[in-house]
LODOPA-753663 format. One line per 4 residues: their letters; for each residue x, y, z of N, C-alpha, C, O. Coordinates in pm, 1 decimal, always signed. Example, Ala and Ser with C-alpha at 12.3 -4.5 7.8 and 13.67 -1.06 7.14 Angstrom:
# residues 2
AS = +1319.0,-569.0,+780.0,+1230.0,-450.0,+780.0,+1320.0,-330.0,+780.0,+1423.6,-331.9,+846.5 ~ +1285.0,-225.0,+708.0,+1367.0,-106.0,+714.0,+1290.0,+3.0,+787.0,+1340.9,+113.8,+803.9
***
This chain:
# residues 149
MGSK = -2404.1,+8042.9,-725.9,-2348.0,+8134.0,-628.8,-2371.1,+8081.0,-488.6,-2282.0,+8091.8,-404.3 ~ -2488.4,+8023.8,-460.3,-2520.0,+7971.8,-328.0,-2431.3,+7855.5,-288.4,-2391.7,+7843.9,-172.4 ~ -2399.7,+7768.7,-384.6,-2313.7,+7654.2,-352.9,-2171.7,+7700.4,-323.5,-2101.5,+7637.8,-244.0 ~ -2128.7,+7808.7,-386.5,-1996.8,+7863.4,-358.9,-1988.8,+7916.7,-215.8,-1893.0,+7889.5,-143.5
IGGG = -2089.5,+7992.0,-176.7,-2092.0,+8049.2,-41.5,-2103.6,+7938.1,+62.3,-2030.2,+7937.0,+161.2 ~ -2195.5,+7845.2,+39.8,-2212.9,+7733.3,+133.1,-2086.9,+7649.3,+145.7,-2048.6,+7609.9,+255.9 ~ -2022.4,+7621.8,+32.6,-1898.9,+7544.4,+34.6,-1788.9,+7616.3,+110.1,-1716.9,+7555.4,+189.2 ~ -1775.9,+7745.8,+85.7,-1675.6,+7825.3,+156.2,-1700.0,+7829.5,+305.9,-1606.6,+7817.8,+385.2
LLIL = -1826.8,+7846.5,+344.6,-1860.8,+7850.4,+487.5,-1832.0,+7716.4,+555.2,-1783.2,+7713.1,+668.2 ~ -1861.6,+7607.4,+487.4,-1833.3,+7476.2,+545.8,-1683.2,+7452.1,+561.9,-1640.1,+7392.6,+660.6 ~ -1605.1,+7497.3,+466.9,-1460.0,+7482.6,+479.4,-1407.2,+7569.2,+593.0,-1319.5,+7526.6,+668.0 ~ -1460.2,+7690.6,+606.1,-1420.9,+7775.5,+719.2,-1458.3,+7711.6,+852.5,-1380.2,+7715.8,+947.5
LALF = -1577.2,+7652.5,+859.8,-1619.6,+7582.9,+981.3,-1524.2,+7467.5,+1012.7,-1486.6,+7447.1,+1128.2 ~ -1486.0,+7393.1,+911.0,-1393.5,+7281.6,+931.3,-1258.5,+7330.5,+982.9,-1200.7,+7269.3,+1072.7 ~ -1208.1,+7439.8,+927.1,-1081.8,+7496.5,+974.9,-1093.3,+7544.7,+1119.2,-1003.1,+7522.9,+1200.1 ~ -1204.8,+7610.2,+1150.7,-1228.9,+7657.4,+1286.9,-1231.2,+7539.8,+1385.0,-1172.3,+7547.1,+1492.9
MLVG = -1299.0,+7432.7,+1347.3,-1306.2,+7315.1,+1434.5,-1169.1,+7248.3,+1448.2,-1135.2,+7199.0,+1555.7 ~ -1090.8,+7246.1,+1341.2,-957.0,+7188.3,+1346.7,-868.5,+7267.0,+1442.8,-796.0,+7208.3,+1523.0 ~ -874.4,+7398.7,+1434.7,-797.2,+7482.4,+1528.2,-841.5,+7455.3,+1671.6,-759.1,+7447.6,+1762.8 ~ -971.6,+7441.0,+1690.2,-1023.0,+7409.5,+1824.1,-969.3,+7277.1,+1875.8,-931.7,+7267.5,+1992.6
FLNA = -965.1,+7176.7,+1793.0,-912.7,+7045.8,+1834.6,-764.0,+7053.3,+1866.1,-716.3,+6991.6,+1961.3 ~ -691.8,+7129.3,+1785.6,-547.9,+7139.5,+1809.3,-515.5,+7216.0,+1937.1,-412.1,+7190.2,+1998.8 ~ -600.4,+7308.7,+1978.0,-577.0,+7388.7,+2097.9,-640.1,+7329.0,+2223.0,-618.1,+7380.4,+2332.7 ~ -716.9,+7223.2,+2209.9,-786.5,+7164.1,+2324.5,-687.2,+7090.4,+2414.4,-594.2,+7025.6,+2366.4
DVAR = -709.5,+7101.7,+2549.2,-624.3,+7035.7,+2648.2,-688.1,+6909.2,+2702.5,-633.7,+6846.7,+2793.5 ~ -801.5,+6871.1,+2648.7,-875.5,+6758.5,+2703.7,-812.8,+6628.1,+2655.4,-786.9,+6610.4,+2536.4 ~ -789.2,+6538.1,+2749.0,-734.7,+6406.4,+2713.6,-849.4,+6317.4,+2668.7,-950.3,+6304.7,+2738.0 ~ -833.2,+6256.7,+2553.5,-937.7,+6168.5,+2500.1,-872.7,+6041.5,+2450.6,-751.6,+6033.9,+2429.9
SAGT = -956.7,+5943.2,+2432.6,-904.4,+5820.6,+2372.8,-888.5,+5843.2,+2223.1,-952.9,+5931.1,+2165.9 ~ -804.7,+5765.6,+2161.4,-776.5,+5783.0,+2019.1,-901.5,+5764.0,+1934.2,-922.1,+5838.0,+1838.1 ~ -984.2,+5667.5,+1967.3,-1106.3,+5641.1,+1891.3,-1204.4,+5755.8,+1900.0,-1263.4,+5794.7,+1799.2 ~ -1222.6,+5810.4,+2018.5,-1316.0,+5921.1,+2036.9,-1265.8,+6045.8,+1964.2,-1343.7,+6115.7,+1899.4
TLLA = -1137.0,+6073.3,+1974.9,-1079.1,+6189.4,+1907.8,-1091.8,+6176.0,+1756.3,-1129.1,+6271.1,+1687.5 ~ -1061.2,+6059.7,+1706.2,-1071.0,+6036.7,+1562.2,-1214.3,+6055.1,+1512.3,-1236.8,+6118.0,+1408.9 ~ -1310.6,+6000.3,+1585.8,-1451.5,+6014.5,+1548.7,-1494.1,+6160.7,+1552.1,-1563.7,+6207.6,+1462.0 ~ -1452.9,+6232.2,+1655.2,-1488.9,+6373.6,+1666.5,-1427.7,+6455.5,+1552.7,-1493.9,+6543.1,+1497.1
VLIA = -1301.7,+6427.8,+1517.7,-1236.6,+6499.7,+1407.4,-1305.9,+6468.5,+1274.9,-1324.9,+6557.2,+1191.6 ~ -1343.4,+6342.6,+1256.1,-1414.1,+6306.9,+1132.6,-1546.4,+6381.0,+1119.7,-1579.6,+6433.0,+1013.1 ~ -1621.5,+6385.3,+1229.5,-1753.7,+6449.5,+1225.1,-1742.5,+6601.6,+1216.7,-1815.8,+6664.9,+1140.7 ~ -1651.1,+6661.0,+1294.5,-1646.3,+6807.0,+1304.8,-1555.6,+6872.2,+1200.9,-1573.7,+6990.0,+1170.0
VVLP = -1458.6,+6799.3,+1146.1,-1363.3,+6861.5,+1053.6,-1373.7,+6801.9,+912.9,-1396.8,+6873.6,+815.6 ~ -1356.4,+6670.9,+903.9,-1348.8,+6608.1,+771.4,-1483.2,+6614.1,+697.5,-1486.8,+6644.5,+578.3 ~ -1591.0,+6586.0,+766.2,-1723.3,+6586.2,+702.2,-1758.5,+6724.7,+646.8,-1792.4,+6734.0,+528.8 ~ -1752.2,+6833.0,+725.9,-1783.4,+6965.1,+668.0,-1687.2,+7004.9,+555.9,-1728.4,+7065.0,+456.6
AGVG = -1558.1,+6971.1,+572.3,-1461.6,+7005.6,+467.2,-1494.8,+6930.8,+337.7,-1490.4,+6989.6,+229.7 ~ -1527.4,+6803.4,+347.5,-1561.3,+6724.3,+228.8,-1685.8,+6775.6,+158.9,-1689.0,+6786.7,+36.4 ~ -1788.8,+6807.0,+237.6,-1912.4,+6860.2,+178.3,-1885.7,+6997.9,+117.0,-1938.4,+7029.4,+10.3 ~ -1804.6,+7079.4,+183.4,-1770.2,+7211.7,+130.1,-1698.2,+7201.7,-2.5,-1729.6,+7275.3,-96.1
IALL = -1602.1,+7111.5,-11.6,-1528.1,+7091.5,-137.8,-1622.3,+7041.8,-247.0,-1614.1,+7085.9,-361.6 ~ -1711.3,+6950.1,-211.2,-1807.5,+6899.6,-310.0,-1897.7,+7011.2,-361.1,-1927.5,+7017.6,-480.3 ~ -1941.4,+7099.4,-271.0,-2026.1,+7211.2,-313.6,-1949.9,+7306.8,-405.6,-2005.8,+7356.6,-503.3 ~ -1824.2,+7332.2,-375.2,-1744.6,+7419.9,-461.4,-1725.7,+7359.0,-600.0,-1734.1,+7429.2,-700.8
RKGS = -1700.5,+7229.6,-605.0,-1683.7,+7162.9,-735.1,-1813.9,+7161.7,-814.0,-1814.0,+7181.9,-935.4 ~ -1924.4,+7137.9,-744.7,-2055.6,+7135.6,-810.8,-2085.6,+7271.3,-872.0,-2137.0,+7279.7,-983.5 ~ -2053.8,+7376.5,-799.7,-2079.1,+7511.2,-850.5,-2001.0,+7540.4,-975.3,-2055.1,+7599.2,-1069.0 ~ -1873.5,+7501.0,-980.4,-1792.9,+7529.4,-1099.4,-1833.9,+7440.5,-1216.1,-1829.1,+7484.7,-1330.9
AGRK = -1874.0,+7316.5,-1190.0,-1919.6,+7227.5,-1297.4,-2051.3,+7276.8,-1355.5,-2071.8,+7271.1,-1476.7 ~ -2140.1,+7324.6,-1270.4,-2267.9,+7377.3,-1318.1,-2248.9,+7500.7,-1403.6,-2318.6,+7519.3,-1503.4 ~ -2155.4,+7584.5,-1365.2,-2125.8,+7705.4,-1441.5,-2069.5,+7668.0,-1578.9,-2102.5,+7730.9,-1679.4 ~ -1984.4,+7565.3,-1582.4,-1926.1,+7520.5,-1708.2,-2034.8,+7466.2,-1800.8,-2035.3,+7497.0,-1920.0
RLEE = -2127.5,+7385.2,-1746.9,-2236.5,+7332.5,-1828.8,-2324.9,+7445.4,-1880.7,-2370.4,+7441.1,-1995.0 ~ -2349.2,+7545.7,-1797.6,-2430.8,+7658.7,-1839.8,-2363.8,+7733.7,-1954.3,-2430.1,+7771.8,-2050.8 ~ -2233.7,+7755.2,-1944.4,-2160.0,+7822.2,-2051.2,-2163.6,+7740.7,-2180.4,-2176.9,+7796.6,-2289.2 ~ -2151.7,+7608.2,-2167.9,-2158.4,+7522.4,-2286.4,-2295.1,+7530.6,-2352.3,-2305.0,+7537.1,-2474.8
RREV = -2401.6,+7530.2,-2270.5,-2537.3,+7541.4,-2325.4,-2558.5,+7676.0,-2393.0,-2621.8,+7683.5,-2498.3 ~ -2506.0,+7782.4,-2333.0,-2517.1,+7915.0,-2393.6,-2448.0,+7919.3,-2528.6,-2500.6,+7977.3,-2623.6 ~ -2330.2,+7858.3,-2537.9,-2255.8,+7857.7,-2663.4,-2331.2,+7779.8,-2771.3,-2335.5,+7822.7,-2886.6 ~ -2390.1,+7666.7,-2735.2,-2469.2,+7588.6,-2832.0,-2588.4,+7671.2,-2879.3,-2617.6,+7674.8,-2998.8
LRQQ = -2657.0,+7736.8,-2787.4,-2771.7,+7819.8,-2824.3,-2728.1,+7936.0,-2913.8,-2797.6,+7970.5,-3009.3 ~ -2615.0,+7995.2,-2883.2,-2563.2,+8105.2,-2964.2,-2533.3,+8058.1,-3106.8,-2564.7,+8127.8,-3203.3 ~ -2472.9,+7940.2,-3119.8,-2442.8,+7886.2,-3252.4,-2570.7,+7854.6,-3329.1,-2579.9,+7881.9,-3448.8 ~ -2669.5,+7797.0,-3260.4,-2796.5,+7765.9,-3326.4,-2866.9,+7893.5,-3372.2,-2924.2,+7897.9,-3481.1
TLTS = -2862.3,+7995.3,-3290.1,-2924.7,+8122.6,-3325.8,-2854.2,+8185.3,-3444.9,-2919.3,+8235.4,-3536.7 ~ -2721.6,+8182.8,-3444.0,-2645.9,+8238.2,-3556.7,-2677.9,+8162.2,-3685.2,-2694.2,+8222.9,-3791.0 ~ -2686.8,+8030.4,-3676.1,-2719.7,+7950.2,-3794.3,-2854.8,+7989.4,-3852.2,-2866.9,+8010.6,-3972.9 ~ -2955.7,+7999.2,-3767.6,-3089.3,+8034.3,-3818.4,-3091.5,+8176.6,-3873.1,-3160.2,+8203.6,-3971.6
ELVR = -3018.0,+8266.8,-3811.2,-3012.6,+8404.1,-3861.1,-2936.7,+8412.4,-3993.4,-2969.1,+8495.8,-4078.0 ~ -2836.9,+8327.4,-4011.9,-2765.9,+8324.3,-4140.4,-2858.3,+8280.4,-4253.5,-2856.4,+8338.5,-4362.0 ~ -2938.1,+8179.0,-4228.1,-3031.8,+8131.1,-4331.0,-3136.2,+8239.2,-4361.5,-3172.1,+8260.7,-4477.2 ~ -3184.3,+8306.5,-4257.0,-3280.5,+8415.7,-4276.3,-3218.5,+8527.3,-4359.4,-3281.5,+8578.3,-4452.0
LAGQ = -3094.4,+8565.7,-4326.6,-3025.6,+8671.3,-4401.1,-3001.8,+8629.4,-4545.8,-3014.2,+8711.1,-4637.1 ~ -2968.0,+8504.0,-4566.6,-2948.0,+8454.4,-4703.4,-3076.9,+8471.0,-4784.3,-3072.8,+8506.7,-4902.0 ~ -3190.5,+8444.8,-4720.5,-3318.0,+8463.9,-4789.8,-3340.9,+8608.8,-4829.2,-3399.5,+8636.4,-4933.8 ~ -3295.2,+8701.0,-4746.2,-3311.3,+8843.7,-4775.9,-3212.6,+8891.7,-4881.8,-3237.5,+8992.1,-4948.6
RGGK = -3102.0,+8821.7,-4897.4,-2995.8,+8864.6,-4988.5,-2988.5,+8778.5,-5114.9,-2881.5,+8765.6,-5174.5 ~ -3097.9,+8721.1,-5155.2,-3101.2,+8646.3,-5280.5,-3035.4,+8509.2,-5274.2,-2998.1,+8453.9,-5377.7 ~ -3020.8,+8454.5,-5155.8,-2967.1,+8319.6,-5141.5,-2815.7,+8311.0,-5140.8,-2759.8,+8201.6,-5148.7 ~ -2747.9,+8426.0,-5131.2,-2601.3,+8424.7,-5130.2,-2550.6,+8520.1,-5022.4,-2606.3,+8627.6,-5000.5
LTTI = -2442.1,+8477.1,-4955.0,-2381.0,+8558.6,-4849.7,-2229.5,+8556.4,-4862.0,-2170.7,+8460.5,-4912.0 ~ -2168.4,+8663.2,-4815.7,-2023.3,+8668.2,-4801.4,-1990.2,+8681.8,-4653.5,-2076.1,+8716.3,-4572.2 ~ -1867.8,+8655.0,-4620.6,-1824.2,+8665.8,-4481.2,-1842.6,+8807.2,-4429.3,-1886.4,+8826.5,-4315.9 ~ -1809.8,+8905.7,-4510.5,-1818.9,+9045.0,-4466.1,-1963.5,+9085.0,-4436.6,-1988.3,+9164.7,-4346.1
EVVS = -2059.3,+9030.3,-4512.2,-2200.0,+9059.3,-4483.6,-2239.3,+9004.2,-4346.7,-2311.4,+9069.1,-4270.9 ~ -2191.6,+8885.1,-4316.5,-2222.4,+8823.7,-4187.2,-2158.5,+8903.6,-4074.5,-2221.7,+8928.3,-3971.8 ~ -2034.3,+8943.6,-4093.2,-1964.1,+9022.1,-3990.9,-2037.7,+9152.5,-3963.6,-2058.5,+9189.2,-3848.0 ~ -2077.3,+9222.8,-4069.8,-2142.9,+9352.5,-4050.2,-2284.8,+9339.0,-3997.0,-2331.4,+9426.3,-3923.7
EFAV = -2353.0,+9233.4,-4031.8,-2492.0,+9215.9,-3988.1,-2502.0,+9169.6,-3842.3,-2591.3,+9213.0,-3769.5 ~ -2411.2,+9082.4,-3799.8,-2426.5,+9019.6,-3668.6,-2318.2,+9056.6,-3567.7,-2318.6,+9005.4,-3455.7 ~ -2226.4,+9143.9,-3605.2,-2119.9,+9188.5,-3514.3,-2041.3,+9071.0,-3455.2,-2014.8,+9065.9,-3335.1 ~ -2005.3,+8977.8,-3542.1,-1919.2,+8866.0,-3502.0,-1783.0,+8888.5,-3567.8,-1770.0,+8969.6,-3659.5
TPDE = -1683.6,+8817.0,-3520.8,-1550.5,+8829.1,-3581.1,-1550.1,+8759.0,-3716.9,-1634.3,+8672.8,-3742.1 ~ -1458.1,+8794.4,-3802.5,-1449.3,+8724.6,-3931.8,-1428.1,+8574.0,-3914.5,-1482.3,+8494.8,-3991.6 ~ -1350.0,+8534.2,-3814.2,-1329.6,+8390.9,-3790.7,-1459.9,+8321.3,-3751.7,-1488.4,+8211.3,-3799.0 ~ -1539.1,+8385.7,-3665.1,-1667.7,+8327.0,-3625.3,-1762.2,+8317.4,-3744.7,-1831.2,+8217.0,-3761.9
AERA = -1765.0,+8421.2,-3826.4,-1851.5,+8420.8,-3944.9,-1809.5,+8309.9,-4040.9,-1893.1,+8235.5,-4092.1 ~ -1680.7,+8300.3,-4064.1,-1628.6,+8197.9,-4155.9,-1659.3,+8058.0,-4102.6,-1699.6,+7969.3,-4177.9 ~ -1640.0,+8039.6,-3972.9,-1667.3,+7908.7,-3910.4,-1815.2,+7872.6,-3924.5,-1848.1,+7758.5,-3956.9 ~ -1903.4,+7968.1,-3900.8,-2047.4,+7941.6,-3911.0,-2087.2,+7908.3,-4054.6,-2167.9,+7818.3,-4077.7
LRDL = -2031.1,+7980.4,-4150.1,-2062.9,+7954.2,-4290.3,-2008.0,+7818.5,-4334.4,-2075.2,+7744.9,-4406.7 ~ -1885.8,+7785.1,-4291.1,-1830.2,+7653.5,-4324.6,-1913.9,+7541.6,-4263.1,-1931.0,+7435.9,-4323.8 ~ -1965.6,+7564.9,-4143.4,-2050.7,+7464.8,-4078.9,-2176.2,+7440.5,-4162.7,-2222.2,+7326.9,-4173.7 ~ -2231.3,+7545.4,-4221.3,-2349.2,+7529.6,-4306.9,-2315.5,+7453.9,-4435.2,-2399.1,+7381.3,-4488.7
VIRG = -2194.0,+7471.1,-4483.6,-2148.8,+7394.5,-4600.7,-2139.6,+7247.0,-4563.9,-2186.3,+7160.8,-4638.4 ~ -2080.0,+7218.7,-4450.1,-2065.7,+7079.8,-4403.9,-2202.3,+7014.9,-4386.2,-2219.8,+6897.2,-4417.5 ~ -2297.9,+7090.3,-4336.7,-2432.7,+7036.5,-4315.0,-2515.5,+7031.6,-4443.1,-2629.4,+6985.0,-4440.5 ~ -2461.8,+7077.7,-4552.5,-2531.1,+7069.3,-4681.1,-2632.0,+7179.7,-4704.8,-2713.8,+7168.9,-4796.1
LAEP = -2628.7,+7284.3,-4626.3,-2723.5,+7394.2,-4644.4,-2670.4,+7503.6,-4736.3,-2746.8,+7586.6,-4785.6 ~ -2540.4,+7503.6,-4758.9,-2479.8,+7605.1,-4844.2,-2366.6,+7541.5,-4925.0,-2314.7,+7435.3,-4890.5 ~ -2330.1,+7610.2,-5033.8,-2216.8,+7566.3,-5116.1,-2127.6,+7686.5,-5140.5,-2176.2,+7796.4,-5167.4 ~ -1996.3,+7665.3,-5131.0,-1906.1,+7777.9,-5160.4,-1896.8,+7802.0,-5310.7,-1893.5,+7708.1,-5390.3
EVTD = -1892.9,+7927.4,-5346.9,-1873.0,+7969.4,-5485.6,-1767.4,+8079.7,-5483.7,-1743.8,+8142.6,-5380.5 ~ -1704.9,+8102.2,-5597.5,-1602.3,+8205.6,-5606.7,-1635.7,+8297.1,-5724.2,-1671.0,+8249.8,-5832.3 ~ -1624.5,+8427.3,-5702.8,-1647.3,+8523.0,-5811.2,-1522.1,+8530.7,-5898.4,-1418.0,+8475.4,-5863.2 ~ -1532.7,+8599.3,-6011.8,-1418.7,+8614.7,-6101.5,-1301.6,+8683.7,-6032.9,-1185.7,+8657.5,-6065.2
SGLL = -1332.1,+8771.8,-5938.4,-1224.7,+8843.2,-5868.4,-1172.3,+8766.2,-5747.9,-1080.4,+8812.8,-5680.5 ~ -1229.2,+8648.7,-5719.6,-1179.0,+8564.6,-5610.4,-1254.8,+8577.2,-5479.6,-1211.7,+8522.2,-5378.2 ~ -1366.8,+8648.5,-5479.4,-1446.0,+8663.0,-5357.7,-1519.8,+8532.5,-5328.0,-1586.7,+8477.2,-5415.2 ~ -1507.5,+8485.0,-5207.3,-1575.8,+8362.4,-5165.7,-1720.0,+8396.6,-5127.8,-1744.4,+8481.0,-5041.6
VYAF = -1814.2,+8330.0,-5193.1,-1957.0,+8352.9,-5171.5,-2018.9,+8220.0,-5132.2,-1986.0,+8115.6,-5188.6 ~ -2108.2,+8224.8,-5035.6,-2179.1,+8103.6,-4991.7,-2319.9,+8108.9,-5048.1,-2396.9,+8200.1,-5017.9 ~ -2353.0,+8009.0,-5131.1,-2483.2,+8003.7,-5197.1,-2574.6,+7906.8,-5123.5,-2537.7,+7792.6,-5096.1 ~ -2692.8,+7954.1,-5092.7,-2795.4,+7874.5,-5026.3,-2901.5,+7842.4,-5130.8,-3000.6,+7914.2,-5144.0
HDVK = -2879.7,+7733.0,-5205.5,-2966.2,+7701.9,-5318.9,-3110.2,+7675.2,-5276.8,-3202.7,+7717.1,-5346.3 ~ -3131.3,+7607.3,-5165.8,-3269.4,+7581.8,-5120.9,-3340.8,+7711.5,-5086.1,-3461.3,+7724.0,-5108.4 ~ -3268.1,+7807.0,-5032.2,-3328.7,+7936.2,-4999.1,-3371.7,+8006.2,-5127.3,-3478.2,+8067.8,-5131.4 ~ -3290.4,+7997.5,-5231.4,-3326.3,+8060.4,-5359.0,-3451.0,+7996.0,-5419.0,-3527.3,+8062.1,-5489.5
LLEE = -3472.0,+7868.3,-5391.6,-3586.1,+7796.2,-5448.5,-3715.6,+7816.2,-5369.1,-3820.7,+7768.3,-5411.5 ~ -3710.6,+7884.2,-5257.5,-3830.2,+7903.9,-5175.8,-3939.9,+7980.3,-5249.8,-4057.7,+7965.6,-5217.2 ~ -3903.1,+8061.1,-5348.4,-4005.4,+8134.3,-5423.0,-4094.8,+8039.8,-5503.6,-4203.9,+8078.4,-5545.6 ~ -4049.0,+7916.6,-5525.2,-4130.1,+7817.3,-5595.8,-4233.4,+7750.8,-5504.7,-4320.1,+7678.0,-5553.1
KPRS = -4225.8,+7773.5,-5379.4,-4312.1,+7706.3,-5282.2,-4461.5,+7721.3,-5314.8,-4533.8,+7622.1,-5305.2 ~ -4511.0,+7837.8,-5352.2,-4655.3,+7848.5,-5382.7,-4699.6,+7763.5,-5502.1,-4817.5,+7730.5,-5514.2 ~ -4604.9,+7727.9,-5590.7,-4640.1,+7649.0,-5708.2,-4619.1,+7499.4,-5687.8,-4617.1,+7422.9,-5784.2 ~ -4603.5,+7458.1,-5563.2,-4578.0,+7314.5,-5536.6,-4702.1,+7232.8,-5566.4,-4814.2,+7283.4,-5561.8
KGIL = -4680.1,+7103.4,-5597.5,-4787.6,+7009.6,-5630.6,-4767.4,+6883.8,-5548.4,-4662.7,+6864.5,-5486.7 ~ -4867.3,+6799.7,-5548.4,-4855.4,+6672.0,-5480.5,-4752.3,+6585.5,-5550.2,-4728.0,+6603.0,-5669.6 ~ -4693.0,+6495.3,-5480.4,-4586.0,+6409.2,-5534.7,-4638.3,+6323.8,-5650.1,-4565.3,+6300.5,-5746.4 ~ -4760.4,+6277.7,-5642.8,-4816.3,+6187.7,-5744.2,-4880.0,+6262.1,-5862.2,-4926.8,+6197.8,-5956.2
E = -4882.8,+6392.7,-5859.7,-4945.1,+6469.7,-5970.2,-4855.5,+6477.9,-6090.1,-4892.4,+6538.5,-6190.7
***
């Protein structure tokens, strides 16, 4: 927000200085006038534009980071929910549990399939179910042994 305000103020200053130069009656040499316009108009305008661009780029990066964090959170919550539901989930369960759209739920579940954390299964009636086999095997964890035993 600060870079937006600063950028806007610098552009306004540049416009104000440009109007001043255009209304001035003072005779100057071309070199002096050019130098003065560069310092008083072009420099503030350039810095103002750079600040405005920086602000919008920073906002875009922040939104991208938020989206990545949101996806990571949804992924971990899906695995947690699968553990609570016997290692299997449907799209409708994800939609109702996390208040996401069916497309978002389907996309997240397909991503887990691609990453090898889930496998699609189909019921006799055609319902698509995502099975998390490793989650189902977690109950065996207390009975684990050393690799060489």
